[in-house]
C-alpha positions, 0 to 999 in steps of 0.5 A: 188843627181844625175840628171835624164837623159833627154828623148833625151839622153836616146833615143840616148843612146838606139839607139846607143846600138841597132846599136852596137848590130845589127852590132855585130849580123849581121854576125850571121844573115847573116849566118843563112839566107844563111843556108836556101838558095840554093847554087845558091841564096847563091852566087848570086850578088847582094844578094837575100832576098825576091827573094831567093829560101828558103829551108831546104835541107842544114840542111838535107844534113849536118845531113845525111852526118855527125855524128853530135851528135858525134861532139857535144859530143866531144865539150861538153867533151872537153870544160867542161873538160878543164874548170873544170881542169883549175878551179882546178888548177887556184883557188888555184893559184889565192888564193895564189897570192891574199892572200899570195902574194910574191915579184914577184907575179905581175911579174908572173901574167904579165908573164902568161898574156904575153904567150897569146900574143905568136902566136899559130903557134910558138909552133905548131910543138913542141906540135904536135910532143909531142902529137904524141910521148906520144899518145895524138894526136886525143884524147879528153884528149889531147885537154882538156890539150891543151885548159886548158893550153891555157886558164889557164892565163885568168882563173887565172887572172880573179879569182885573180881579184875576190879574191882581192875583198874579205876581207882577214879578213874573211879568217883570222877569218876562220883560227882562228876558226880552218879551214884548208887550204882546208876548207878555200878555199872550204867552205869560199872563193869559196861560196863568189866568186861564181859569179866570178867563174861562169862567169869565167867558162862560159867564158872559156867554150865559148872560148874552144867551139869556138877554131878552130886552135888547135882542127883542128890541133890536131885531125883527126876523133876520138876526132874532135869537132864541129869546125872540123865538120864545116871545113869538109864542105870545099871541094877541089871543092870549098866552098859550102856556103849554106851547110857551113852556115848550119853546122856553125849554127848547131855548134854555136846554143848550145853555143848561147843558153847557153850564152842566158840563162846564161847572167845574171850570166855572167854580175853579175860575170864580174861586181863582185866587181865593185860596193861597 
């Protein structure tokens, strides 16, 4: 029988967890506070808090100077579109690797993961020229394809891990009952791995939403998402930190809300199969 943790140990663990959480959240808190300051208060040294000039002018300026709903809609379409397309490719791929592995399956998985170690700038010029040539530059479809390919190794790896936890005998029983390959994947495998698929989907949406390098490089105006919306507030005259913070807060707020309401699904999916 496991021994109950002492009150002192529980207190220390709680304090350590809160300390780590505050350290991680501090940059976001600093950004939000800066967004409500005037430009003079935002760059004051030492930093001003109680004596700062608080205002909503930065949010009014950011909203009036830019078409925020258009940037927001582009981010939604690009992040959700790249996620759904990636899942459509990754689920059959992960199924084949998990339940019909070949001699080189592990090598293939390692090779896919190794592509994430390559600097993105190494393929910037070829991809930029290809997108220009085939008409995908500054289009939502082009960004959907680019972000899907960039995150596909992570999606396949995560789904492969979840699928490996499902007993193969269940799928064999479905085949014996006459289930086709499509029915096996859609009606047997997918419902059983739904927590893992949901967490993979949410994680990929977050990764696509936060992507800045490719979204700024492969767009100008038409398909620009919220990452380009933030970058538009850096001027040749310098950085206006208060307005830049307000634009950043408006860009991250939707994904923060999504993460807050889906945290149980994320935790459940990321721990899927960890405890038997």
